[in-house]
Rosetta silent file (secondary structure, phi, psi, omega in degrees, C-alpha in Angstrom):
SEQUENCE: MKHAKLSIAYTLVALGAAAFVMGTPAHAQSQPPAAPAMTAPAAPATPDATSAPAAPAAPADASATAAPPVAPPPVAATTTVDVANPYGLGALWAGGDFVARGTLLILVIMSMSSWYVLITKAFSQSKMIKEAKNADKTFWNASSVQAAAASLKKGTALQYVANCGVESLDKHTGLLDKIDIHSFAESQIQDGVETVQSRMQEGLALLGTVGSTAPFVGLFGTVWGIYHALTAIGIAGQASIDKVAGPVGEALIMTAIGLAVAVPAVLGYNFLVRRNKKVMELTRKFAKKLLFVLLSTSTAPRGA
SCORE:     score description
SCORE:     0.000 S_00000001
   1 L     0.000  -41.906  178.259  130.834 -135.075  -25.489 S_00000001
   2 H   -64.141  -41.880  179.253  127.398 -135.775  -26.744 S_00000001
   3 H   -68.061  -33.180  178.633  125.866 -133.398  -24.258 S_00000001
   4 H   -67.726  -38.604  176.245  128.285 -130.689  -25.297 S_00000001
   5 H   -64.345  -40.648 -179.160  127.179 -130.989  -28.900 S_00000001
   6 H   -66.025  -38.747 -179.992  123.521 -130.769  -27.908 S_00000001
   7 H   -69.383  -35.040  176.077  124.159 -127.642  -25.848 S_00000001
   8 H   -66.931  -39.268  179.088  126.011 -126.063  -28.728 S_00000001
   9 H   -64.618  -43.281  178.169  123.158 -126.901  -31.031 S_00000001
  10 H   -62.023  -36.970 -179.423  120.617 -125.426  -28.610 S_00000001
  11 H   -66.999  -42.986  178.376  122.765 -122.362  -28.347 S_00000001
  12 H   -63.539  -40.801  179.022  122.934 -121.923  -32.113 S_00000001
  13 H   -63.872  -41.303 -179.219  119.175 -122.405  -32.439 S_00000001
  14 H   -66.447  -41.646  177.667  118.565 -119.833  -29.731 S_00000001
  15 H   -64.915  -40.014  178.004  120.915 -117.374  -31.352 S_00000001
  16 H   -64.394  -39.251  179.235  119.304 -117.897  -34.706 S_00000001
  17 H   -66.559  -39.706  179.685  115.849 -117.377  -33.230 S_00000001
  18 H   -67.288  -38.117  177.701  117.012 -114.247  -31.474 S_00000001
  19 H   -65.253  -34.923  179.379  118.595 -112.968  -34.649 S_00000001
  20 H   -67.371  -40.510 -179.835  115.386 -113.652  -36.526 S_00000001
  21 H   -67.439  -42.143 -179.317  113.359 -111.812  -33.977 S_00000001
  22 H   -72.539  -25.322 -178.539  115.685 -108.815  -33.990 S_00000001
  23 H   -87.289  -17.697 -178.801  115.904 -108.707  -37.763 S_00000001
  24 H   -66.544  -46.908  178.033  112.216 -108.780  -38.452 S_00000001
  25 H   -63.367  -39.459 -179.884  111.407 -105.089  -37.410 S_00000001
  26 H   -63.529  -37.739  177.955  114.410 -103.770  -39.273 S_00000001
  27 H   -69.068  -33.688 -179.479  113.290 -105.551  -42.384 S_00000001
  28 H   -71.461  -36.359 -178.323  109.720 -104.239  -41.970 S_00000001
  29 H   -76.776  -23.353  178.360  110.844 -100.614  -41.558 S_00000001
  30 H   -70.520  -23.731  177.409  113.109 -100.843  -44.576 S_00000001
  31 L   -87.895  142.329  177.702  110.073 -101.501  -46.715 S_00000001
  32 L   -65.064  137.356 -178.018  107.671  -98.532  -47.346 S_00000001
  33 L   -65.062  139.341  178.784  104.551  -98.865  -45.288 S_00000001
  34 L   -74.198  134.783  179.897  101.569 -100.033  -47.178 S_00000001
  35 L   -71.153  131.001  177.048   98.807  -97.432  -47.395 S_00000001
  36 L   -63.348  138.628 -175.922   95.672  -98.510  -45.653 S_00000001
  37 L   -70.675  -30.357 -171.200   92.937  -99.143  -48.176 S_00000001
  38 L   -94.484  -22.742 -172.686   90.105  -97.613  -46.169 S_00000001
  39 L  -101.877  -38.134 -175.935   91.740  -94.470  -44.761 S_00000001
  40 L   -86.390  128.272  179.174   94.024  -93.016  -47.421 S_00000001
  41 L   -73.043  134.909  178.188   92.216  -91.530  -50.442 S_00000001
  42 L   -74.879  144.269 -179.973   93.314  -92.954  -53.701 S_00000001
  43 L   -69.036  118.233 -177.401   94.610  -90.475  -56.248 S_00000001
  44 L   -71.196  131.453  176.435   91.802  -89.993  -58.762 S_00000001
  45 L   -75.727  -35.863 -179.729   92.817  -90.644  -62.286 S_00000001
  46 L  -127.344  154.413 -179.621   89.838  -88.721  -63.662 S_00000001
  47 L   -61.131  140.257  178.585   87.735  -85.970  -62.064 S_00000001
  48 L   -69.537  134.237 -177.711   84.914  -87.273  -59.921 S_00000001
  49 L   -68.685  -27.901 -175.724   81.615  -86.791  -61.595 S_00000001
  50 L   -86.972  -28.726 -175.586   79.887  -85.997  -58.356 S_00000001
  51 L   -97.268  -34.768 -177.259   82.443  -83.545  -56.893 S_00000001
  52 L   -78.909  141.166  178.016   83.818  -81.718  -59.936 S_00000001
  53 L   -67.812  139.240 -178.917   81.560  -79.010  -61.502 S_00000001
  54 L   -73.504  146.241  178.437   80.041  -80.028  -64.746 S_00000001
  55 L   -68.161  139.227 -179.436   81.085  -78.160  -67.831 S_00000001
  56 L   -62.830  131.494 -179.736   78.406  -75.684  -69.025 S_00000001
  57 L   -76.147  156.301  178.692   76.341  -77.194  -71.744 S_00000001
  58 L   -65.946  138.100 -179.062   75.891  -75.429  -75.015 S_00000001
  59 L   -62.696  128.112  178.641   72.773  -73.177  -75.026 S_00000001
  60 L   -92.632  168.717  179.876   69.916  -74.963  -76.659 S_00000001
  61 L   -64.367  126.495 -176.923   67.073  -73.399  -78.588 S_00000001
  62 H   -63.688  -35.958 -179.083   64.700  -71.696  -76.164 S_00000001
  63 H   -69.989  -25.906 -177.951   61.689  -72.613  -78.238 S_00000001
  64 H   -85.906  -32.727 -174.873   62.739  -76.253  -78.260 S_00000001
  65 H   -96.882  -24.921 -177.190   63.637  -76.582  -74.594 S_00000001
  66 L   -66.247  134.427  179.902   61.160  -74.169  -72.935 S_00000001
  67 L   -73.445  139.480  178.882   58.248  -76.008  -71.437 S_00000001
  68 L   -64.024  145.526  179.849   54.855  -74.942  -72.832 S_00000001
  69 L   -62.970  140.003 -178.919   52.766  -72.773  -70.469 S_00000001
  70 L   -77.953  122.589  179.848   50.379  -74.745  -68.399 S_00000001
  71 L   -72.217  140.106  178.633   46.819  -73.877  -69.340 S_00000001
  72 L   -65.683  150.970  179.515   44.536  -73.017  -66.415 S_00000001
  73 L   -62.572  140.722 -179.448   41.968  -75.617  -65.616 S_00000001
  74 L   -61.873  137.390  179.023   38.685  -75.013  -67.413 S_00000001
  75 L   -79.713  133.459 -179.501   36.099  -73.201  -65.375 S_00000001
  76 L   -65.991  132.140 -179.723   32.981  -75.159  -64.916 S_00000001
  77 L   -66.372  129.076  179.576   30.085  -73.618  -66.804 S_00000001
  78 L   -95.659  132.869  179.001   27.552  -72.081  -64.455 S_00000001
  79 L  -106.273  127.541  178.924   23.938  -72.462  -65.345 S_00000001
  80 L   -88.192  129.109 -179.706   21.463  -69.827  -64.165 S_00000001
  81 L  -107.753  121.324  178.340   18.229  -71.212  -62.926 S_00000001
  82 L   -73.994  118.009  179.030   15.239  -68.901  -63.031 S_00000001
  83 L   -96.630  127.762 -179.364   13.545  -69.039  -59.681 S_00000001
  84 L   -65.874  133.045  179.313    9.880  -68.196  -59.737 S_00000001
  85 L   -80.964  116.041 -178.791    9.057  -65.126  -57.665 S_00000001
  86 L   -76.463   -6.359 -178.593    6.387  -66.095  -55.151 S_00000001
  87 L  -116.940  159.869 -179.754    5.568  -62.445  -54.545 S_00000001
  88 L   148.298 -172.088 -177.944    4.237  -59.779  -56.846 S_00000001
  89 H   -66.214  -39.174  178.294    1.069  -58.213  -58.131 S_00000001
  90 H   -64.508  -42.895  177.955   -0.421  -61.556  -59.094 S_00000001
  91 H   -67.060  -33.095  177.640    0.314  -63.030  -55.688 S_00000001
  92 H   -64.199  -40.790  178.941   -1.088  -59.910  -54.054 S_00000001
  93 H   -72.396  -40.895 -177.000   -4.372  -60.340  -55.900 S_00000001
  94 H   -70.761  -38.182 -177.017   -4.512  -64.106  -55.415 S_00000001
  95 H   -96.885   -2.741 -178.335   -3.633  -64.053  -51.721 S_00000001
  96 L   -81.985  157.495  176.918   -5.324  -60.802  -50.742 S_00000001
  97 L   -87.872 -170.223 -175.240   -8.625  -60.503  -48.949 S_00000001
  98 H   -68.474  -27.482  178.662  -11.612  -58.430  -50.047 S_00000001
  99 H   -70.209  -45.112  179.502  -10.098  -55.236  -48.589 S_00000001
 100 H   -64.526  -43.019  178.757   -6.843  -55.604  -50.524 S_00000001
 101 H   -67.492  -39.577  178.007   -8.661  -56.468  -53.737 S_00000001
 102 H   -63.575  -40.229  177.543  -11.126  -53.639  -53.266 S_00000001
 103 H   -63.611  -41.127  178.796   -8.304  -51.158  -52.720 S_00000001
 104 H   -65.426  -39.657  177.890   -6.559  -52.362  -55.853 S_00000001
 105 H   -65.512  -39.429  178.127   -9.775  -52.053  -57.880 S_00000001
 106 H   -61.675  -42.587  178.717  -10.324  -48.511  -56.607 S_00000001
 107 H   -64.829  -38.107  178.488   -6.838  -47.522  -57.721 S_00000001
 108 H   -65.578  -43.098  179.230   -7.408  -49.066  -61.148 S_00000001
 109 H   -64.507  -41.609  178.405  -10.720  -47.199  -61.564 S_00000001
 110 H   -62.932  -40.364  179.725   -9.128  -43.937  -60.462 S_00000001
 111 H   -65.993  -45.840 -178.831   -6.297  -44.397  -62.941 S_00000001
 112 H   -63.946  -42.026 -179.338   -8.600  -45.209  -65.864 S_00000001
 113 H   -67.106  -39.839  179.798  -10.926  -42.290  -65.140 S_00000001
 114 H   -66.764  -40.027  177.539   -8.073  -39.800  -64.805 S_00000001
 115 H   -67.544  -35.108  178.026   -6.512  -40.915  -68.084 S_00000001
 116 H   -64.169  -46.680  179.417   -9.898  -40.712  -69.812 S_00000001
 117 H   -63.964  -42.032 -178.076  -10.444  -37.147  -68.626 S_00000001
 118 H   -62.540  -44.019 -177.273   -6.893  -36.147  -69.499 S_00000001
 119 H   -71.347  -46.411 -177.358   -7.075  -37.476  -73.052 S_00000001
 120 H   -66.482  -41.227 -179.556  -10.580  -36.222  -73.859 S_00000001
 121 H   -69.510  -37.942  177.664  -10.023  -32.751  -72.411 S_00000001
 122 H   -64.190  -39.773  177.756   -6.690  -32.332  -74.167 S_00000001
 123 H   -66.865  -40.802  179.186   -8.323  -33.304  -77.472 S_00000001
 124 H   -65.679  -40.581  178.776  -11.246  -30.923  -76.870 S_00000001
 125 H   -65.337  -38.675  177.912   -8.945  -28.029  -76.028 S_00000001
 126 H   -62.599  -39.875  178.037   -6.910  -28.608  -79.164 S_00000001
 127 H   -64.345  -41.941 -178.644  -10.093  -28.447  -81.243 S_00000001
 128 H   -66.902  -39.035  177.616  -11.202  -25.190  -79.608 S_00000001
 129 H   -63.949  -40.644  178.418   -7.833  -23.537  -80.168 S_00000001
 130 H   -66.496  -39.520  179.272   -7.943  -24.568  -83.817 S_00000001
 131 H   -67.042  -37.647  179.276  -11.538  -23.291  -84.204 S_00000001
 132 H   -65.189  -34.574  177.271  -10.672  -19.942  -82.643 S_00000001
 133 H   -72.243  -36.066  179.625   -7.891  -19.468  -85.182 S_00000001
 134 H   -75.496  -22.237 -178.460  -10.168  -20.429  -88.086 S_00000001
 135 H   -65.383  -31.891  178.836  -12.952  -18.107  -86.892 S_00000001
 136 H   -66.165  -22.011 -177.961  -10.910  -15.054  -87.827 S_00000001
 137 H   -91.905  -30.510 -173.984  -10.847  -16.277  -91.428 S_00000001
 138 H  -107.955  -44.152 -172.749  -14.479  -17.325  -91.876 S_00000001
 139 H   -66.225  -46.127 -173.260  -16.677  -15.629  -89.279 S_00000001
 140 H   -80.361   -5.356  177.096  -15.645  -12.040  -89.856 S_00000001
 141 H  -100.501    4.922 -179.538  -15.843  -12.330  -93.642 S_00000001
 142 L   -77.128  161.774 -177.426  -19.523  -13.360  -93.672 S_00000001
 143 L   -75.405  -28.347 -179.293  -22.248  -11.086  -95.049 S_00000001
 144 L  -146.445  168.483  179.366  -24.257  -11.005  -91.795 S_00000001
 145 H   -66.832  -39.175  178.763  -24.034  -12.083  -88.205 S_00000001
 146 H   -62.614  -42.210  178.763  -26.580  -14.863  -88.787 S_00000001
 147 H   -68.700  -35.391  178.561  -24.594  -16.193  -91.722 S_00000001
 148 H   -66.511  -41.342  178.345  -21.365  -15.947  -89.749 S_00000001
 149 H   -65.453  -36.551  179.235  -22.847  -17.945  -86.855 S_00000001
 150 H   -71.222  -22.971 -179.368  -24.095  -20.587  -89.271 S_00000001
 151 H   -76.075  -17.465  179.085  -20.624  -20.895  -90.812 S_00000001
 152 L   -76.037  153.737 -179.130  -19.146  -22.088  -87.538 S_00000001
 153 L   -67.135  134.418 -177.303  -18.981  -25.795  -86.816 S_00000001
 154 L   -67.586  142.451  177.562  -22.030  -27.061  -84.969 S_00000001
 155 L    84.248    2.717 -179.602  -21.630  -28.032  -81.348 S_00000001
 156 L   -91.161  165.226 -178.499  -18.549  -25.946  -80.766 S_00000001
 157 H   -68.627  -38.456 -179.441  -18.067  -23.387  -78.023 S_00000001
 158 H   -67.441  -38.015  177.079  -17.686  -20.477  -80.429 S_00000001
 159 H   -65.370  -36.347  178.003  -20.911  -21.326  -82.217 S_00000001
 160 H   -64.110  -43.382  178.453  -22.707  -21.440  -78.891 S_00000001
 161 H   -65.644  -41.553  179.208  -21.433  -17.963  -77.972 S_00000001
 162 H   -64.463  -39.589  178.092  -22.331  -16.628  -81.436 S_00000001
 163 H   -65.502  -35.781  176.265  -25.860  -18.063  -81.183 S_00000001
 164 H   -62.734  -39.478  178.368  -26.287  -16.393  -77.797 S_00000001
 165 H   -69.059  -40.362  179.884  -25.418  -13.041  -79.380 S_00000001
 166 H   -67.506  -40.499  179.730  -27.734  -13.540  -82.359 S_00000001
 167 H   -67.693  -26.094  178.587  -30.623  -14.622  -80.137 S_00000001
 168 H   -64.631  -30.848  177.403  -30.162  -11.522  -77.993 S_00000001
 169 H   -68.018  -40.375 -179.413  -31.217   -9.392  -80.969 S_00000001
 170 H   -72.327  -37.098 -178.318  -34.442  -11.351  -81.419 S_00000001
 171 H   -76.085  -19.480 -176.747  -35.272  -11.413  -77.717 S_00000001
 172 H   -80.257   -3.777 -175.028  -34.624   -7.723  -77.296 S_00000001
 173 H   -62.201  -40.853 -179.385  -37.537   -6.754  -79.531 S_00000001
 174 H   -86.335    4.153 -177.127  -40.033   -6.618  -76.662 S_00000001
 175 H  -118.109   23.063 -175.467  -37.610   -4.889  -74.289 S_00000001
 176 L   -63.776  -35.385 -177.449  -36.850   -1.735  -76.230 S_00000001
 177 L   -85.942  -12.488 -174.990  -38.449    0.509  -73.645 S_00000001
 178 L  -100.259  -39.186 -173.834  -36.994   -1.328  -70.647 S_00000001
 179 L  -146.683  147.550 -179.034  -33.315   -2.040  -71.474 S_00000001
 180 L   -82.051  159.984 -176.997  -30.893   -1.035  -74.178 S_00000001
 181 H   -66.501  -32.876 -178.375  -29.476   -3.485  -76.742 S_00000001
 182 H   -64.070  -48.953 -179.109  -25.882   -3.066  -75.569 S_00000001
 183 H   -66.736  -40.134 -177.906  -26.545   -4.208  -72.030 S_00000001
 184 H   -68.100  -46.382 -179.419  -28.840   -6.999  -73.097 S_00000001
 185 H   -65.664  -39.584  178.325  -26.525   -8.389  -75.802 S_00000001
 186 H   -63.759  -39.159  178.673  -23.497   -8.127  -73.541 S_00000001
 187 H   -65.072  -42.036  179.985  -25.347  -10.004  -70.812 S_00000001
 188 H   -66.270  -42.214  179.646  -26.381  -12.789  -73.186 S_00000001
 189 H   -67.594  -38.680  178.882  -22.904  -13.180  -74.637 S_00000001
 190 H   -64.891  -36.542  175.380  -21.332  -13.169  -71.169 S_00000001
 191 H   -62.466  -40.135  177.804  -23.695  -15.944  -70.106 S_00000001
 192 H   -64.241  -39.328  179.088  -22.564  -17.973  -73.097 S_00000001
 193 H   -65.868  -41.509  178.863  -18.893  -17.424  -72.206 S_00000001
 194 H   -66.184  -34.682  176.306  -19.476  -18.523  -68.612 S_00000001
 195 H   -64.816  -41.920  177.671  -21.267  -21.642  -69.829 S_00000001
 196 H   -63.163  -40.115 -179.725  -18.305  -22.501  -72.029 S_00000001
 197 H   -64.352  -41.170  178.301  -15.936  -21.939  -69.117 S_00000001
 198 H   -65.340  -35.479  176.635  -17.910  -24.257  -66.850 S_00000001
 199 H   -68.175  -36.413  179.556  -17.840  -26.929  -69.531 S_00000001
 200 H   -67.613  -26.007 -179.125  -14.115  -26.531  -69.934 S_00000001
 201 L   -87.838   -2.364  178.072  -13.613  -27.107  -66.218 S_00000001
 202 L   -66.268  134.665 -179.913  -15.514  -30.374  -66.204 S_00000001
 203 L    92.867  -20.994  179.680  -13.278  -33.254  -65.187 S_00000001
 204 H   -67.861  -34.603  177.456  -10.607  -31.095  -63.589 S_00000001
 205 H   -63.265  -36.130  177.854  -12.092  -31.712  -60.155 S_00000001
 206 H   -64.484  -43.464  178.916  -11.749  -35.450  -60.774 S_00000001
 207 H   -63.046  -41.248  178.101   -8.083  -35.079  -61.678 S_00000001
 208 H   -64.702  -38.765  179.142   -7.448  -33.001  -58.577 S_00000001
 209 H   -66.586  -44.187  179.687   -9.232  -35.532  -56.385 S_00000001
 210 H   -64.179  -42.952 -178.532   -7.330  -38.469  -57.846 S_00000001
 211 H   -64.901  -29.353 -177.543   -4.010  -36.675  -57.563 S_00000001
 212 H   -92.754  -23.831 -174.952   -4.543  -35.829  -53.904 S_00000001
 213 H  -106.592  -22.341 -176.769   -6.160  -39.046  -52.648 S_00000001
 214 H   -59.719  -41.147  177.631   -4.553  -41.861  -54.677 S_00000001
 215 H   -61.295  -35.901 -179.610   -1.325  -41.929  -52.592 S_00000001
 216 H   -73.740  -33.109  174.774   -3.345  -42.275  -49.398 S_00000001
 217 H   -64.478  -43.926  176.525   -5.473  -45.039  -50.879 S_00000001
 218 H   -64.207  -37.331  177.690   -2.295  -46.900  -51.815 S_00000001
 219 H   -65.457  -37.450  175.998   -0.864  -46.265  -48.353 S_00000001
 220 H   -61.477  -43.614  177.421   -3.992  -47.729  -46.802 S_00000001
 221 H   -62.679  -36.367  178.301   -3.541  -50.869  -48.887 S_00000001
 222 H   -66.845  -45.316  179.512    0.102  -51.093  -47.798 S_00000001
 223 H   -62.293  -41.238  179.048   -0.734  -50.765  -44.101 S_00000001
 224 H   -64.483  -41.944  179.629   -3.451  -53.374  -44.445 S_00000001
 225 H   -66.866  -40.886  178.180   -1.108  -55.771  -46.242 S_00000001
 226 H   -65.010  -38.875  178.565    1.702  -55.321  -43.698 S_00000001
 227 H   -59.800  -47.556 -179.438   -0.732  -55.926  -40.861 S_00000001
 228 H   -68.859  -35.188  179.152   -1.882  -59.224  -42.326 S_00000001
 229 H   -65.288  -45.724  179.406    1.689  -60.249  -43.228 S_00000001
 230 H   -67.361  -34.378  176.914    2.983  -59.666  -39.703 S_00000001
 231 H   -64.566  -43.817  179.146   -0.032  -61.423  -38.236 S_00000001
 232 H   -64.989  -38.022  178.380    0.586  -64.488  -40.400 S_00000001
 233 H   -66.782  -40.287  178.302    4.291  -64.506  -39.479 S_00000001
 234 H   -64.674  -36.929  178.207    3.466  -64.259  -35.787 S_00000001
 235 H   -68.722  -41.207 -179.221    1.055  -67.174  -36.015 S_00000001
 236 H   -73.075  -23.120 -179.973    3.579  -69.306  -37.913 S_00000001
 237 L    76.180   20.249 -179.874    6.380  -68.409  -35.477 S_00000001
 238 L  -115.343  104.300 -174.953    8.921  -67.828  -38.264 S_00000001
 239 L  -109.479   27.359  178.322   10.507  -64.397  -37.939 S_00000001
 240 L   -72.816  165.152 -174.722   13.460  -64.821  -40.326 S_00000001
 241 H   -65.014  -34.785 -179.380   14.292  -62.105  -42.818 S_00000001
 242 H   -71.422  -26.038  178.142   13.021  -64.080  -45.797 S_00000001
 243 H   -80.571  -23.255 -178.395    9.686  -64.596  -44.116 S_00000001
 244 H   -94.189  -42.068 -173.230    9.308  -60.910  -43.291 S_00000001
 245 H   -66.250  -38.940 -177.321   10.796  -59.182  -46.353 S_00000001
 246 H   -62.835  -57.688  179.962    8.630  -60.958  -48.923 S_00000001
 247 H   -62.847  -37.937  179.562    5.157  -60.155  -47.562 S_00000001
 248 H   -67.184  -43.010  176.478    6.153  -56.633  -46.516 S_00000001
 249 H   -62.768  -35.948  177.416    7.661  -55.913  -49.932 S_00000001
 250 H   -65.608  -38.189  179.245    4.537  -57.262  -51.566 S_00000001
 251 H   -67.497  -28.909  179.634    2.377  -54.926  -49.484 S_00000001
 252 L   -69.086  -12.318  177.183    4.463  -51.933  -50.603 S_00000001
 253 H   -60.809  -33.623  179.746    3.213  -52.499  -54.146 S_00000001
 254 H   -60.632  -42.433  178.233    0.013  -50.730  -53.117 S_00000001
 255 H   -64.524  -41.063  177.996    1.921  -47.544  -52.320 S_00000001
 256 H   -62.585  -40.732  178.779    3.749  -47.716  -55.643 S_00000001
 257 H   -65.535  -41.107  178.061    0.439  -48.137  -57.490 S_00000001
 258 H   -60.566  -41.311  177.024   -1.047  -45.184  -55.621 S_00000001
 259 H   -68.039  -37.969  178.658    1.864  -42.970  -56.644 S_00000001
 260 H   -65.171  -28.323  177.140    1.669  -44.210  -60.231 S_00000001
 261 H   -80.117  -38.502 -172.852   -1.997  -43.178  -60.302 S_00000001
 262 H   -76.175  -39.515 -174.308   -1.513  -39.818  -58.591 S_00000001
 263 H   -62.033  -49.449  177.049    1.477  -38.436  -60.499 S_00000001
 264 H   -62.462  -33.427  179.832   -0.131  -38.455  -63.999 S_00000001
 265 H   -65.766  -42.601  179.650   -3.330  -37.015  -62.534 S_00000001
 266 H   -67.070  -45.088  178.593   -1.508  -34.075  -60.938 S_00000001
 267 H   -63.697  -40.882  178.080    0.565  -33.373  -64.047 S_00000001
 268 H   -65.172  -37.300  178.306   -2.521  -33.657  -66.249 S_00000001
 269 H   -61.895  -48.230  179.677   -4.463  -31.294  -63.997 S_00000001
 270 H   -63.578  -37.790  179.206   -1.806  -28.596  -64.237 S_00000001
 271 H   -65.213  -45.030 -178.127   -1.545  -29.088  -67.994 S_00000001
 272 H   -69.861  -36.269  177.896   -5.299  -28.780  -68.578 S_00000001
 273 H   -63.337  -41.377  178.467   -5.653  -25.738  -66.308 S_00000001
 274 H   -66.075  -39.892  177.933   -2.947  -23.938  -68.265 S_00000001
 275 H   -69.870  -33.196  178.458   -4.586  -24.866  -71.578 S_00000001
 276 H   -62.377  -38.853  178.376   -8.001  -23.773  -70.278 S_00000001
 277 H   -61.540  -40.846  178.993   -6.681  -20.283  -69.649 S_00000001
 278 H   -66.588  -41.560 -179.949   -5.518  -20.044  -73.227 S_00000001
 279 H   -64.975  -42.680 -178.330   -8.843  -21.318  -74.586 S_00000001
 280 H   -69.979  -31.591  174.721  -10.876  -18.904  -72.471 S_00000001
 281 H   -62.886  -43.492  177.827   -8.725  -15.968  -73.541 S_00000001
 282 H   -66.129  -36.792 -179.664   -9.489  -16.771  -77.172 S_00000001
 283 H   -68.394  -41.528  179.504  -13.187  -17.218  -76.373 S_00000001
 284 H   -66.940  -37.796  175.756  -13.463  -13.849  -74.571 S_00000001
 285 H   -62.777  -41.415  177.689  -11.735  -12.078  -77.450 S_00000001
 286 H   -63.627  -38.974 -179.390  -14.220  -13.647  -79.828 S_00000001
 287 H   -65.971  -39.573  178.693  -17.115  -12.563  -77.583 S_00000001
 288 H   -64.350  -43.896  178.453  -15.953   -8.932  -77.514 S_00000001
 289 H   -64.646  -38.170  178.932  -15.665   -8.793  -81.287 S_00000001
 290 H   -63.562  -40.522  178.708  -19.071  -10.409  -81.624 S_00000001
 291 H   -63.067  -41.414  178.685  -20.630   -7.776  -79.375 S_00000001
 292 H   -63.314  -40.475  179.829  -19.171   -4.965  -81.451 S_00000001
 293 H   -66.386  -41.169  179.494  -20.513   -6.512  -84.651 S_00000001
 294 H   -63.730  -42.221 -179.769  -23.993   -6.962  -83.143 S_00000001
 295 H   -68.669  -32.714 -179.033  -24.141   -3.378  -81.959 S_00000001
 296 H   -75.171  -26.137 -178.620  -22.955   -2.063  -85.309 S_00000001
 297 H   -98.344   -9.415 -178.041  -25.588   -4.009  -87.272 S_00000001
 298 L   -84.375  143.772  177.998  -28.493   -3.511  -84.848 S_00000001
 299 L  -100.691    0.971 -179.697  -31.078   -0.774  -85.472 S_00000001
 300 L   -74.111  150.146  179.264  -32.396   -0.807  -81.898 S_00000001
 301 L   -67.743  144.422  179.384  -31.725    2.272  -79.754 S_00000001
 302 L   -99.596  153.141  179.612  -28.726    2.081  -77.433 S_00000001
 303 L   -71.106  157.078 -179.702  -28.688    3.245  -73.865 S_00000001
 304 L   -67.844    0.000    0.000  -27.187    6.563  -72.886 S_00000001
C-alpha cells in the first residue's frame, strides 16, 4: 500500500514536471518578444543632431563676420651696395706701361691742339667777317686812299691788303717807263690777298691730321692693351669671362678716346673751310674795289 502511494506520488510529480516543461514555451510565445537592445534602433524622440540637417542660420552682417584680408608679408628692404669699379681710365693709367701712357698723352695733346685751333680760327673768322661789313661804311667814305687805309683796324687782313695797294703807288714811281700802274697795283694787291689766304689756312692741316690719325692712334692703344691683358691672363691661368672682359673692356677705352678726339677735329675742319671761303670772297671783293679806287686817283700813265 505504501509503495502504491509512492508510485502515485512519483507519477504526479512527473506529470507536473512534464506539464511545466510543455507550458513554458507557450507562455513565452504569448508574451511579445523583447527587442534586443543592441540590434533594434530605438525610436528617436528628437531629431539626431548629427544626422538631421541643421536649420539655416539667419544671415549675419557681412562686415561683422567676414574675416579681414590677410596682409602680404612685408618685403625685406634691399640695400644697394656700390661696388668699386676696378677698371676704367684711372686704372688704365695706373696699370699701364709707358706705351699705354704715351699713347694716352698723345691723344690728349692732339685733342687740346685741335680745340685750340678750332676756337681761335672761328673767332678770327668772325672778326674778319665783321670787319669786311664795316669797311663798306668807313673805308669808302674817306677823303683819300691813305686816309681810308689808316681808318681800318691795325693788324687786320683788310688793312694789310689796303696797305699793299697804297704802297704800290709809291713803289711804282721808278717804274713808269717799264710797267703800267694797273698791272703793278693789281699784282701787289693780289699778293696781299694770297698772303691773307695762306694765313687763313693755318691750322687746318693740323685739324685734318688729327681727324684722320686719332682713331688709329686709339686703335693702337687698344691692341696694345688687349695684348698685355691676354698675356697676363695666360700667365695667371684664369680664363673665366670676368677675367677676360674687364681688361679687354679697359683696353677699348683707347679706341673711344681716339674717336672722341677725331670727330670734333673733322667737324671743325669742315666748318672752318666753309667759313674760309666766305671770308676770302669778302676779301677779294674788297681788293677789286681797292684797285679801282687806286687807278682812279693815280696820275701815273696806264698801260694800253
